[in-house]
C-alpha positions as CSV (number, residue, x, y, z in Angstrom):
1,M,130.9,151.0,88.6
2,P,131.9,147.9,90.3
3,S,134.3,145.3,88.5
4,F,133.5,142.0,87.0
5,D,135.1,140.5,89.8
6,E,132.8,142.1,92.1
7,I,129.7,141.4,90.6
8,V,130.6,137.7,90.3
9,N,131.3,137.8,93.9
10,E,128.2,139.6,95.1
11,L,126.5,137.2,92.8
12,Q,127.9,133.9,94.3
13,G,127.1,135.4,97.8
14,K,123.5,135.5,97.0
15,I,123.3,132.4,95.7
16,N,125.1,130.7,98.5
17,N,122.6,132.6,100.9
18,E,119.6,131.7,99.3
19,T,121.4,127.7,99.4
20,I,121.7,128.1,103.1
21,E,118.0,129.4,103.7
22,A,116.8,126.6,101.5
23,F,119.0,123.5,102.6
24,G,120.3,124.9,105.9
25,Q,124.2,124.8,106.5
26,A,124.7,121.3,106.5
27,G,123.2,121.2,102.8
28,F,124.9,123.8,101.7
29,E,128.1,122.1,102.5
30,R,126.9,118.7,101.1
31,W,125.8,121.0,97.8
32,R,129.0,122.5,97.5
33,N,131.2,119.5,98.2
34,P,129.0,116.8,98.0
35,P,130.2,113.1,99.1
36,H,130.3,110.3,97.1
37,R,129.7,112.2,93.6
38,G,130.7,110.5,90.7
39,K,131.2,106.9,89.6
40,P,133.8,104.8,91.7
41,A,136.7,103.2,90.0
42,K,135.3,99.4,91.2
43,A,131.7,100.2,90.6
44,N,130.0,96.8,89.3
45,Y,126.5,97.8,89.6
46,E,124.1,100.5,89.1
47,G,120.8,102.0,88.7
48,A,119.0,105.2,87.7
49,S,115.8,107.0,88.6
50,T,113.7,110.0,86.7
51,G,111.3,111.8,88.4
52,G,108.4,113.3,86.6
53,C,110.1,116.5,87.1
54,G,112.7,115.3,84.1
55,E,115.7,114.8,86.6
56,T,117.7,111.6,87.2
57,I,119.6,110.1,89.7
58,R,121.9,107.5,89.1
59,I,123.6,105.6,91.8
60,F,126.7,103.5,91.3
61,L,127.7,100.5,93.9
62,H,130.8,98.4,94.5
63,I,129.7,95.4,96.6
64,D,131.8,92.6,97.1
65,D,130.3,89.8,98.8
66,D,126.8,90.9,99.5
67,K,128.4,94.1,100.9
68,V,128.3,97.5,99.4
69,C,132.4,98.6,99.9
70,D,131.9,102.1,98.2
71,A,129.1,104.0,96.1
72,G,128.8,107.3,94.1
73,F,126.2,108.9,92.5
74,A,125.5,111.7,89.2
75,T,122.8,113.5,88.6
76,D,121.7,116.0,86.0
77,G,119.2,117.8,88.3
78,C,119.0,120.3,91.0
79,G,120.8,120.7,93.9
80,S,118.0,119.0,96.4
81,S,119.1,116.3,93.6
82,T,122.7,116.5,94.5
83,I,121.9,116.4,98.2
84,S,119.8,113.5,98.2
85,G,121.8,111.4,95.8
86,S,124.9,112.2,98.2
87,M,123.0,110.8,101.1
88,A,121.7,107.9,99.5
89,A,125.3,106.7,98.5
90,E,126.4,107.4,102.0
91,L,124.1,105.8,103.5
92,A,124.8,102.5,101.2
93,V,128.3,102.3,102.1
94,G,129.0,99.1,104.6
95,K,125.5,97.6,104.4
96,S,124.2,94.3,103.0
97,C,122.3,94.5,99.9
98,D,119.1,93.3,102.2
99,D,119.6,96.1,104.2
100,L,119.4,98.7,101.4
101,A,115.9,97.7,100.8
102,A,115.2,99.4,104.1
103,I,116.4,102.8,102.7
104,T,113.7,105.0,101.5
105,G,113.0,108.6,100.9
106,E,112.4,109.3,104.3
107,T,116.0,107.3,105.3
108,V,117.0,109.7,103.1
109,L,115.8,113.0,104.6
110,E,116.5,112.1,108.0
111,G,119.9,111.5,107.1
112,L,120.0,114.9,105.7
113,G,118.6,116.3,108.9
114,G,114.8,116.1,108.6
115,A,112.0,117.2,106.4
116,A,113.0,121.0,106.8
117,C,116.2,119.9,105.0
118,L,114.8,120.4,101.5
119,P,112.0,123.0,100.4
120,V,109.1,120.6,100.2
121,D,108.7,120.9,96.5
122,D,111.9,119.3,96.3
123,H,111.3,116.4,98.8
124,H,110.4,114.4,95.8
125,C,114.3,114.2,94.9
126,A,114.8,112.2,98.7
127,W,112.7,109.1,97.0
128,L,114.3,109.3,93.5
129,A,117.4,108.8,95.4
130,A,116.3,106.0,97.5
131,N,114.5,104.6,93.9
132,A,118.0,104.6,92.2
133,L,119.7,102.9,95.2
134,H,116.8,100.1,95.1
135,E,117.3,100.0,91.2
136,A,121.0,99.5,91.4
137,V,120.4,96.8,94.3
138,G,118.1,95.1,91.6
139,D,120.9,94.9,89.4
140,Y,123.3,93.4,91.7
141,Y,120.6,90.6,92.1
142,K,119.9,90.2,88.2
143,Q,123.5,89.5,87.5
144,T,124.1,87.8,90.7
145,V,121.5,85.4,89.6
146,K,123.2,85.2,86.0
147,R,126.1,84.2,87.5
148,D,125.1,81.5,89.5
149,K,123.2,80.0,86.9
Protein backbone atom coordinates (compact mmCIF):
# COMPACT_ATOMS: atom_id res chain seq x y z
CA MET A 1 0.00 0.00 0.00
CA PRO A 2 1.42 3.42 -0.96
CA SER A 3 2.31 5.88 1.79
CA PHE A 4 0.44 9.12 2.25
CA ASP A 5 3.40 11.05 0.82
CA GLU A 6 3.47 8.84 -2.26
CA ILE A 7 -0.24 9.40 -2.86
CA VAL A 8 0.16 13.16 -2.46
CA ASN A 9 3.18 13.24 -4.78
CA GLU A 10 1.32 11.22 -7.43
CA LEU A 11 -1.72 13.50 -7.18
CA GLN A 12 0.46 16.63 -7.39
CA GLY A 13 2.18 15.20 -10.45
CA LYS A 14 -1.18 14.65 -12.15
CA ILE A 15 -2.29 18.20 -11.31
CA ASN A 16 0.98 19.60 -12.64
CA ASN A 17 0.73 17.60 -15.88
CA GLU A 18 -2.88 18.69 -16.46
CA THR A 19 -1.94 22.31 -15.80
CA ILE A 20 0.98 22.17 -18.23
CA GLU A 21 -1.35 20.66 -20.82
CA ALA A 22 -3.93 23.43 -20.28
CA PHE A 23 -1.59 26.46 -19.96
CA GLY A 24 1.72 25.37 -21.46
CA GLN A 25 5.02 25.45 -19.57
CA ALA A 26 5.17 29.25 -19.26
CA GLY A 27 1.58 29.44 -17.98
CA PHE A 28 2.29 26.62 -15.54
CA GLU A 29 5.31 28.48 -14.15
CA ARG A 30 3.25 31.69 -13.81
CA TRP A 31 0.47 29.72 -12.08
CA ARG A 32 2.92 28.12 -9.62
CA ASN A 33 4.71 31.37 -8.79
CA PRO A 34 2.71 34.33 -10.12
CA PRO A 35 4.67 37.58 -10.39
CA HIS A 36 2.94 40.59 -8.85
CA ARG A 37 0.67 38.55 -6.55
CA GLY A 38 -0.70 40.65 -3.74
CA LYS A 39 -1.07 44.32 -3.00
CA PRO A 40 2.14 46.34 -3.26
CA ALA A 41 3.01 48.23 -0.07
CA LYS A 42 2.69 51.62 -1.77
CA ALA A 43 -0.42 50.82 -3.85
CA ASN A 44 -2.64 53.87 -3.91
CA TYR A 45 -5.30 52.88 -6.46
CA GLU A 46 -7.27 49.74 -7.16
CA GLY A 47 -9.95 48.28 -9.36
CA ALA A 48 -11.89 45.05 -9.58
CA SER A 49 -13.86 43.14 -12.16
CA THR A 50 -16.21 40.22 -11.55
CA GLY A 51 -17.23 37.88 -14.33
CA GLY A 52 -20.39 35.91 -14.92
CA CYS A 53 -18.50 32.93 -13.51
CA GLY A 54 -18.42 34.70 -10.13
CA GLU A 55 -14.64 35.16 -10.10
CA THR A 56 -13.18 38.52 -9.20
CA ILE A 57 -9.79 39.89 -10.20
CA ARG A 58 -8.45 42.90 -8.31
CA ILE A 59 -5.63 45.05 -9.62
CA PHE A 60 -3.61 47.32 -7.32
CA LEU A 61 -1.48 50.14 -8.69
CA HIS A 62 1.17 52.38 -7.21
CA ILE A 63 1.05 55.44 -9.43
CA ASP A 64 3.34 58.40 -9.05
CA ASP A 65 3.36 61.33 -11.45
CA ASP A 66 0.99 59.54 -13.87
CA LYS A 67 3.29 56.51 -14.15
CA VAL A 68 2.74 53.01 -12.75
CA CYS A 69 5.67 52.31 -10.45
CA ASP A 70 4.36 48.97 -9.18
CA ALA A 71 1.32 46.75 -9.62
CA GLY A 72 -0.20 43.71 -8.02
CA PHE A 73 -3.26 41.52 -8.27
CA ALA A 74 -5.49 39.23 -6.25
CA THR A 75 -8.18 36.82 -7.37
CA ASP A 76 -10.59 34.38 -5.83
CA GLY A 77 -10.75 32.51 -9.12
CA CYS A 78 -9.15 29.70 -11.04
CA GLY A 79 -5.66 29.28 -12.47
CA SER A 80 -6.64 31.23 -15.59
CA SER A 81 -7.65 34.17 -13.40
CA THR A 82 -4.35 33.93 -11.56
CA ILE A 83 -2.17 34.00 -14.64
CA SER A 84 -4.31 36.67 -16.33
CA GLY A 85 -4.22 38.95 -13.29
CA SER A 86 -0.49 38.43 -13.00
CA MET A 87 0.06 39.34 -16.64
CA ALA A 88 -2.18 42.43 -16.47
CA ALA A 89 -0.21 43.71 -13.47
CA GLU A 90 3.07 42.98 -15.26
CA LEU A 91 1.93 44.81 -18.39
CA ALA A 92 1.00 47.90 -16.33
CA VAL A 93 4.37 48.48 -14.66
CA GLY A 94 6.32 51.34 -16.18
CA LYS A 95 3.44 52.64 -18.30
CA SER A 96 1.64 55.95 -18.14
CA CYS A 97 -2.00 55.90 -17.16
CA ASP A 98 -3.00 56.87 -20.70
CA ASP A 99 -1.10 53.83 -22.04
CA LEU A 100 -3.08 51.49 -19.80
CA ALA A 101 -6.27 52.15 -21.74
CA ALA A 102 -4.76 50.23 -24.67
CA ILE A 103 -4.36 47.05 -22.60
CA THR A 104 -7.21 44.72 -23.52
CA GLY A 105 -7.99 41.08 -22.92
CA GLU A 106 -6.30 40.39 -26.23
CA THR A 107 -3.17 42.18 -24.97
CA VAL A 108 -3.19 40.00 -21.85
CA LEU A 109 -3.55 36.84 -23.95
CA GLU A 110 -0.71 37.97 -26.23
CA GLY A 111 1.47 38.64 -23.19
CA LEU A 112 0.82 35.09 -22.03
CA GLY A 113 1.84 33.71 -25.41
CA GLY A 114 -1.35 33.87 -27.46
CA ALA A 115 -4.86 32.46 -27.36
CA ALA A 116 -3.60 28.90 -26.89
CA CYS A 117 -2.16 29.82 -23.48
CA LEU A 118 -5.60 29.55 -21.84
CA PRO A 119 -8.37 27.06 -22.39
CA VAL A 120 -10.95 28.65 -24.71
CA ASP A 121 -13.58 28.59 -21.96
CA ASP A 122 -11.23 30.68 -19.80
CA HIS A 123 -10.37 33.46 -22.27
CA HIS A 124 -12.82 35.69 -20.41
CA CYS A 125 -10.29 35.80 -17.54
CA ALA A 126 -7.95 37.88 -19.70
CA TRP A 127 -10.75 40.40 -20.21
CA LEU A 128 -11.58 40.38 -16.49
CA ALA A 129 -7.95 41.25 -15.76
CA ALA A 130 -7.90 44.05 -18.34
CA ASN A 131 -11.20 45.42 -17.00
CA ALA A 132 -9.84 45.38 -13.43
CA LEU A 133 -6.80 47.29 -14.67
CA HIS A 134 -9.07 49.89 -16.32
CA GLU A 135 -11.06 50.19 -13.09
CA ALA A 136 -7.83 50.87 -11.18
CA VAL A 137 -6.91 53.60 -13.66
CA GLY A 138 -10.42 54.99 -13.26
CA ASP A 139 -9.82 55.09 -9.50
CA TYR A 140 -6.64 57.09 -10.16
CA TYR A 141 -8.46 59.62 -12.35
CA LYS A 142 -11.36 59.96 -9.90
CA GLN A 143 -9.03 60.62 -6.98
CA THR A 144 -6.81 62.94 -9.01
CA VAL A 145 -9.77 65.06 -10.11
CA LYS A 146 -10.98 65.30 -6.48
CA ARG A 147 -7.53 66.40 -5.30
CA ASP A 148 -7.22 69.01 -8.03
CA LYS A 149 -10.49 70.71 -7.13
